[in-house]
TORFI-841250 format. One record per residue: x, y, z of N, C-alpha, C in turn. Coordinates in steps of 0.1 Angstrom, whole numbers, padded with zeros to 4 digits, always signed. Layout:
N
XYZXYZXYZ
...
//
This chain:
69
+0032+0151+0120+0022+0145+0112+0025+0147+0098
+0022+0137+0090+0025+0137+0075+0015+0144+0068
+0019+0154+0060+0010+0161+0051+0007+0153+0039
-0006+0152+0036-0011+0144+0024-0010+0152+0012
+0000+0148+0004+0002+0155-0009-0001+0145-0021
-0002+0133-0017-0005+0122-0027-0019+0117-0024
-0027+0116-0035-0041+0111-0033-0043+0099-0042
-0054+0092-0040-0056+0079-0047-0059+0081-0062
-0063+0093-0066-0066+0095-0080-0054+0100-0088
-0042+0101-0082-0030+0105-0089-0025+0093-0097
-0019+0096-0109-0013+0086-0118+0000+0082-0112
+0002+0069-0112+0014+0063-0105+0027+0069-0111
+0029+0069-0124+0041+0074-0130+0044+0089-0127
+0033+0097-0126+0034+0111-0123+0039+0112-0108
+0034+0104-0099+0038+0105-0085+0053+0101-0084
+0057+0091-0091+0071+0086-0091+0080+0097-0096
+0076+0104-0106+0084+0115-0112+0085+0127-0103
+0074+0131-0098+0073+0143-0089+0079+0140-0075
+0078+0128-0070+0083+0124-0057+0091+0112-0058
+0104+0113-0063+0113+0101-0065+0114+0092-0053
+0112+0097-0041+0113+0089-0029+0102+0078-0028
+0092+0080-0036+0081+0071-0036+0083+0058-0044
+0093+0058-0052+0096+0047-0061+0098+0034-0053
+0105+0035-0042+0107+0023-0033+0094+0018-0027
+0085+0028-0024+0072+0024-0018+0064+0016-0028
+0064+0021-0040+0056+0014-0051+0062+0000-0053
+0075-0001-0053+0082-0014-0055+0078-0023-0044
+0078-0018-0032+0074-0026-0020+0060-0032-0021
+0051-0023-0024+0037-0026-0023+0031-0032-0036
+0036-0027-0048+0030-0030-0061+0039-0039-0069
+0051-0041-0065+0060-0050-0072+0072-0043-0077
+0083-0050-0079+0096-0044-0083+0096-0038-0097
+0087-0042-0106+0087-0037-0119+0077-0026-0121
+0071-0021-0110+0061-0011-0111+0066+0001-0119
+0078+0006-0117+0083+0018-0124+0085+0016-0139
+0086+0003-0143+0087+0000-0157+0074-0004-0164
+0064-0006-0157+0051-0011-0162+0045+0000-0171
+0041-0003-0183+0034+0007-0192+0021+0012-0186
+0015+0004-0178+0002+0008-0171+0004+0019-0161
+0016+0021-0156+0018+0031-0146+0017+0045-0152
+0017+0046-0165+0016+0059-0171+0001+0064-0172
-0008+0054-0170-0022+0057-0171-0030+0054-0158
-0025+0045-0151-0033+0040-0139-0031+0048-0127
-0042+0050-0120-0040+0058-0107-0037+0049-0096
-0034+0055-0084-0030+0047-0073-0041+0038-0068
-0053+0042-0068-0065+0034-0064-0066+0022-0072
-0064+0023-0085-0065+0011-0094-0053+0002-0091
-0041+0007-0090-0030-0001-0087-0031-0009-0074
-0036-0002-0064-0038-0009-0051-0048-0020-0052
-0059-0018-0060-0069-0028-0062-0063-0040-0070
-0056-0037-0080-0050-0048-0089-0040-0056-0081
-0033-0050-0071-0023-0058-0064-0027-0062-0050
-0040-0060-0048-0046-0064-0035-0039-0058-0023
-0037-0045-0024-0030-0037-0013-0040-0028-0007
-0041-0027+0006-0049-0017+0013-0046-0003+0008
-0055+0004+0003-0053+0017-0003-0048+0027+0008
-0054+0027+0019-0050+0037+0029-0035+0034+0034
-0032+0022+0035-0018+0018+0039-0008+0023+0029
-0011+0021+0016-0003+0026+0005-0001+0041+0005
-0013+0048+0006-0012+0062+0006-0004+0068+0018
-0006+0062+0030+0002+0066+0041+0017+0065+0039
+0021+0054+0033+0035+0051+0030+0040+0061+0020
+0032+0063+0009+0036+0072-0001+0038+0086+0004
+0028+0091+0012+0029+0104+0017+0041+0106+0027
+0043+0096+0035+0055+0096+0044+0068+0098+0036
+0069+0090+0025+0081+0091+0017+0082+0104+0010
+0071+0109+0005+0071+0122-0002+0074+0134+0007
+0071+0133+0020+0074+0143+0029+0088+0143+0036
+0096+0133+0032+0109+0132+0037+0118+0143+0032
//
């Protein structure tokens, strides 16, 4: 079972910095330039999923799976 260390209120850039394995997940679900986007320094995962029309729970599951590798 995957331990949930990443939550929807976490800032995208912070997650990518703390859990580098999540960069690929963000690219897959939010776009290839997500890691370069200035908004990623301020926007949380919930906002990013809403803006990119991605199911939040699906994104969180994928992020947590990557972070726990």
